[in-house]
TIDO-391205 format. One record per residue (C-alpha): x, y, z; residue number from 1. Coordinates in steps of 0.1 Angstrom, whole numbers, plus 5000, padded with zeros to 4 digits. Example, Ala and Ser with C-alpha at 12.3 -4.5 7.8 and 13.67 -1.06 7.14 Angstrom:
TIDO-391205
{{5123,4955,5078},1}
{{5137,4989,5071},2}
END
This chain:
TIDO-391205
{{5002,5216,5066},1}
{{4995,5253,5069},2}
{{4958,5248,5069},3}
{{4960,5220,5095},4}
{{4982,5241,5117},5}
{{4958,5271,5115},6}
{{4930,5250,5130},7}
{{4949,5250,5163},8}
{{4949,5288,5163},9}
{{4916,5300,5150},10}
{{4889,5303,5177},11}
{{4858,5281,5174},12}
{{4835,5311,5180},13}
{{4836,5349,5173},14}
{{4855,5368,5200},15}
{{4835,5392,5222},16}
{{4863,5415,5230},17}
{{4845,5446,5219},18}
{{4811,5437,5231},19}
{{4800,5463,5257},20}
{{4768,5445,5267},21}
{{4785,5421,5291},22}
{{4813,5441,5306},23}
{{4811,5421,5339},24}
{{4812,5388,5322},25}
{{4842,5368,5335},26}
{{4841,5345,5305},27}
{{4860,5372,5285},28}
{{4891,5364,5306},29}
{{4890,5327,5296},30}
{{4908,5316,5264},31}
{{4886,5309,5235},32}
{{4885,5272,5224},33}
{{4901,5267,5190},34}
{{4887,5249,5160},35}
{{4909,5219,5167},36}
{{4925,5209,5200},37}
{{4954,5185,5204},38}
{{4935,5164,5229},39}
{{4908,5157,5203},40}
{{4936,5148,5178},41}
{{4953,5123,5201},42}
{{4920,5106,5208},43}
{{4905,5104,5173},44}
{{4934,5105,5149},45}
{{4941,5070,5134},46}
{{4977,5067,5146},47}
{{4977,5030,5137},48}
{{4975,5038,5100},49}
{{5004,5062,5103},50}
{{5025,5036,5121},51}
{{5015,5009,5097},52}
{{5024,5029,5066},53}
{{5057,5041,5082},54}
{{5066,5005,5091},55}
{{5060,4993,5056},56}
{{5082,5020,5041},57}
{{5109,5014,5067},58}
{{5109,4976,5059},59}
{{5111,4984,5022},60}
{{5140,5008,5027},61}
{{5158,4983,5049},62}
{{5154,4955,5022},63}
{{5168,4979,4996},64}
{{5198,4992,5015},65}
{{5208,4957,5027},66}
{{5205,4943,4992},67}
{{5180,4917,5006},68}
{{5158,4923,4975},69}
{{5186,4915,4951},70}
{{5196,4884,4971},71}
{{5161,4870,4972},72}
{{5158,4877,4935},73}
{{5189,4856,4929},74}
{{5174,4828,4950},75}
{{5143,4828,4929},76}
{{5162,4827,4896},77}
{{5151,4791,4893},78}
{{5118,4804,4880},79}
{{5135,4809,4847},80}
{{5126,4774,4837},81}
{{5089,4780,4843},82}
{{5068,4796,4814},83}
{{5064,4833,4820},84}
{{5026,4830,4822},85}
{{5029,4807,4852},86}
{{5055,4830,4868},87}
{{5030,4859,4867},88}
{{5003,4836,4880},89}
{{5023,4823,4909},90}
{{5035,4857,4920},91}
{{5000,4871,4917},92}
{{4985,4843,4938},93}
{{5012,4847,4965},94}
{{5007,4884,4969},95}
{{4969,4881,4967},96}
{{4970,4857,4997},97}
{{4997,4877,5016},98}
{{4978,4910,5013},99}
{{4949,4894,5032},100}
{{4969,4896,5064},101}
{{4990,4927,5059},102}
{{4983,4961,5045},103}
{{4984,4967,5007},104}
{{5012,4993,5011},105}
{{5034,4971,5032},106}
{{5029,4942,5009},107}
{{5038,4963,4978},108}
{{5067,4979,4996},109}
{{5083,4946,5006},110}
{{5076,4924,4975},111}
{{5078,4948,4945},112}
{{5116,4953,4948},113}
{{5120,4915,4950},114}
{{5097,4909,4920},115}
{{5117,4935,4900},116}
{{5149,4917,4909},117}
{{5135,4884,4898},118}
{{5124,4899,4865},119}
{{5159,4913,4859},120}
{{5176,4881,4868},121}
{{5156,4860,4844},122}
{{5158,4886,4816},123}
{{5121,4895,4812},124}
{{5105,4929,4812},125}
{{5102,4941,4849},126}
{{5068,4956,4842},127}
{{5055,4922,4831},128}
{{5058,4910,4867},129}
{{5056,4942,4886},130}
{{5023,4955,4872},131}
{{5003,4923,4880},132}
{{5021,4922,4914},133}
{{5011,4957,4922},134}
{{4975,4951,4913},135}
{{4974,4918,4933},136}
{{4984,4938,4964},137}
{{4950,4955,4962},138}
{{4930,4922,4960},139}
{{4922,4923,4997},140}
{{4886,4912,4998},141}
{{4885,4881,5020},142}
{{4894,4889,5056},143}
{{4885,4918,5080},144}
{{4921,4926,5087},145}
{{4930,4930,5051},146}
{{4920,4967,5048},147}
{{4903,4993,5070},148}
{{4871,4992,5049},149}
{{4868,4955,5055},150}
{{4872,4960,5092},151}
{{4845,4987,5092},152}
{{4820,4964,5074},153}
{{4828,4935,5097},154}
{{4824,4956,5128},155}
{{4788,4963,5119},156}
{{4780,4928,5131},157}
{{4759,4917,5101},158}
{{4787,4896,5086},159}
{{4807,4866,5097},160}
{{4843,4859,5086},161}
{{4830,4830,5065},162}
{{4807,4853,5046},163}
{{4835,4877,5037},164}
{{4858,4848,5027},165}
{{4831,4832,5005},166}
{{4824,4865,4987},167}
{{4860,4877,4987},168}
{{4875,4845,4971},169}
{{4851,4850,4941},170}
{{4862,4886,4937},171}
{{4898,4876,4939},172}
{{4894,4850,4912},173}
{{4875,4875,4890},174}
{{4902,4902,4896},175}
{{4930,4878,4888},176}
{{4914,4866,4856},177}
{{4908,4902,4844},178}
{{4943,4913,4854},179}
{{4960,4883,4836},180}
{{4939,4889,4805},181}
{{4947,4926,4804},182}
{{4984,4920,4810},183}
{{4988,4895,4781},184}
{{4966,4915,4757},185}
{{4965,4953,4761},186}
{{4995,4955,4785},187}
{{5018,4934,4763},188}
{{5009,4954,4732},189}
{{5010,4989,4748},190}
{{5041,4985,4769},191}
{{5060,4960,4746},192}
{{5064,4936,4775},193}
{{5078,4908,4753},194}
{{5112,4925,4751},195}
{{5138,4931,4778},196}
{{5144,4969,4780},197}
{{5179,4985,4780},198}
{{5172,5004,4812},199}
{{5166,4970,4830},200}
{{5201,4959,4819},201}
{{5215,4989,4838},202}
{{5196,4978,4869},203}
{{5211,4943,4865},204}
{{5246,4956,4866},205}
{{5238,4978,4896},206}
{{5224,4948,4915},207}
{{5256,4928,4908},208}
{{5277,4956,4922},209}
{{5255,4958,4953},210}
{{5258,4920,4960},211}
{{5296,4921,4955},212}
END
């Protein structure tokens, strides 16, 4: 912040206050332009990204404070009858599709608390669902609106939406396969995902108090 603020104060060129060669030059009385001007910031700064990120965090905070995440988690408790592998697959597919029309941060901010609540309600390790869900929020390869890099590539005019969808769906499938394989091999062994941790039991009791 200090470095950014200093750009509004440092002059863009060396002052000529002590230059005696041009004593009658009226340009000395004019203020020197700074390295960064507010007018340039307002025109070129990506305010839409700031608003988008802020809106995502605001929605996530609202869902947490209103206990919406816990309530939706209880409504999805019926997933308990489904094998755990298919639970991960369903959640990953839903988030993979949802993140194509919203930002990655907003998708993760909204759905991760809900996924955590679902895991606590059905008594499985929260990381077993939340890690694949987090990675699925980054599988935004199909549509131009999914991420700013996609929009930049599409704006070049060399690609059509169908071209991006055709290539992106292949990348999504490959990403999901690698993620599921890693979760059930390295992830399960490294993080001991087969057991319900004690700290998740504390989260379960807190969620019950919140709903009451």
